[in-house]
N, C-alpha and C positions, 0 to 999 in steps of 0.2 A: 564677622565676616560670614559665619554659618548662618546665623539668624537672619541678616539681611537676605542671605540667599533664599532661605525659607519663605520670606516675605513676598518674593518677586512673583509677579503674576505670569501665568503661562503664556509665552508668546505664540507657540506653534505646537501643534500635535503630529509628529512623524511617525508613520507606522510602515515596518519593514517586515515583509512576507518572504520567507525562504521558500522559492520555487524550484529547488535544486532538481527535482524528478518530475518538473512540469505538471505538478498538481495545483489546481486552481479552486479547492474547495471552500476557501474564505477569502473575502475581499477586504480592501482597506476600508471601503464605505460600512461594511458589516461590523468590521472591528470598532469603528467609531460609534456606530449605533449600540454597540453592547457596552462601550466605555460610557455613554452618555444616556443610558435608557431611552434608546430610540430617539435621541434628539432633545429630550425633556431638559438636559442639564447642558450647557455648553462649557468646555473644558477650558477653551482659550479666555484668558482674562482672569480665570479663578487663580487664587493663591495655592501655592505649592501645599501650604500648610493645611489647606482645605480638602486636599485630596489625598486619599489613601492608597499609595502605590501598590501595596501588597493587595489589598482588597480589588484593586484593577487587575492585578495578575490573574487571582483566583476567578473573576469573572470572565476573562479571556479563556482561561485554560478549562472552564466549563464547556466551552464549545466542543462539539463531537470530534472536529477534525483537528484540533490543535494540541500538539504534543508538548510543546515548550513555549513559553511566553516569559519575556522580561520587560518590566515597565520602569524607567528611570528618568531622571531630570539631568540636564546638562548645566553648565555655568551660564549659558546664554538665556536659560530660563525656558528651554523647549522641553516637552514631554516626549519621550522615545519609547516606541514599543516594537520589539523584536519578536518575531513568531516564527517557530518551525513547525510544520504541518506532520500529521500522521501521514505513512506511506502505506497505501494499500499495495499488495502483491498479488492477491488472487480474489476472485468473485465466486462465491457460493451461490450456484443457481438451482432453484426448485422448481417444481411444478407450477406453483403460484408465485410469479415474479415478485409479488409484494413481499415475499419471505426472503428475498436474495439479501446477501450481506456481503461486506468486504471482510478479508483478513488482512491485517497489517504485518509489518515485519518482525513483531513481536508477538505475534499470535493472537492479537485482540482481535475482537469482532466490532467492526464498525458499520454503522447503518449506510445506505446509499445516499447520495446527495442529489438534490434537484438542480443544483448549481453547476456541478461539474460530473463527467462520468470518465473513471479511471481506465485507461487502457492495459487491463491486466489479464491474466489467464483465467478463464472461466472453469469451474469444478463441477461437473455435471453428474447426475445420476448416482450421487454420493450414497455410500452406505450410512453415511452418518448425518442424522436429521437436525433441524435447527436447534432443538433442545440439548443436542449432544455436542454442538459445534462451539458453544460459548466458551468453553474452557479446553476443548480437544486439542487445539493447536499449542496448548501451553504445558500438556502432561507429558510424561516420558515417551509415550507412543506417539502422540500427534508431533513431537518436536521433530522428528524425522521428515515427516511430510513437511513440515515449516520449512527446514533445511533445503529440501529439494525445491520448493516454490521459490526460495530466497536465491538459490542457485540459477533458477531460469531468469529470474528478474534482473540479476544482475549482467547475464549474458545477453547482449543484444542481438546475436544470432539466433539463438533459442527461443528467445522472446518473441521474435518476429517469426519463427517457424511453426511453433505449436499453437494450435487453434484452440484445443480443448483438453482437459484433463478430467480422467474419471478414476473413480477408486471402487474396485469390485468388492463382492462380499467377504474375499478372503484378505482385503487390504492391499491387493495388488493395484498397481499405478498402470493405466492405459492412456497414450496420448493420441489425439487424432491431429494430423498435421494441416498446414495451411496448403501446402501443395503435394499432391498425390492422393491416392485413395487408400493406402496401406495404413493398417492399424499398427501402432507402435505398442507392444507389450514391454513395458519397462521392468515389471515385478515389484518387489518392495522397495521402499525408498532408501537402499543401501548401496554403497558403492557407485555413488552419484556421478561422480567425475570420471570413472573408468567406464561408465555405461553410455555416458555422453561422448566419449572418445570412440567408442564403437559405433555409436549412430551417426558420428560425423564421417566415419569411414563409409557408411551406407550412403550418406548425402553427397559424398564428394567422389566416391568411385564406383559403388555398385550401381545406384539408381541412373547416373548419366550413362553408364554404360549399357545398361539392361532396359531403361524405360522408366519412367516414373510411375508407371501404372502397371509395372510387370508383377510386383508382388502385392498380395492382400494383406499379410502380415509379416512385421519385422520383430523378432524377439531377441531380446538383450538380457533375459534374466540370468544365464549360465556364464559362469566365469570363463573369460576368454574365448566365448563363442559368439556367433551371430547367426540367427537362424532366419532365412527369407523364403517365404512359401509363397 
């Protein structure tokens, strides 16, 4: 039975790409081009035994925006490909835009894509230059900044409200909001949840009452304090 199954020709190639976070860095057509050397070899009609499934998986995983890939055959003779994409959560912006890169939710550096632009928070005027960012978000110091970025990415409200993130020479975080002109001085990337709770008080109670352009700075650094000036 298994031998007969192996001799079957591939009836159909089915590609499934996980777009859970509305990322579209790779298309079905691009996947098929990877699998067939840009169309030089047609998979449909080939025998299962002539196709190295593990080799196909490795070829797909070599794509810069593919995190996981599964290639398997079913009883009907179809070849199935399931892909999970990398998930950018921030963009490091440099003076030369050609040096811009993404940071994914594991701290990996990803290049920009000509196919799709992720809607993620930009990190500008950063202390950390490109040569230092390759592993910064994966070491013990950088993980705190990565956790902060992951918090923002998972919270729909703050993801929509924060227009820009800066890291100054002392490692303190500053946010620029989408609405209003005030600078949000977040401080070091610690007590993240508590600081955002304080900021929510500012957004829900203080600014609506006093006016969105009333203050030039909001400081959240100090425990149990909110400073608005």
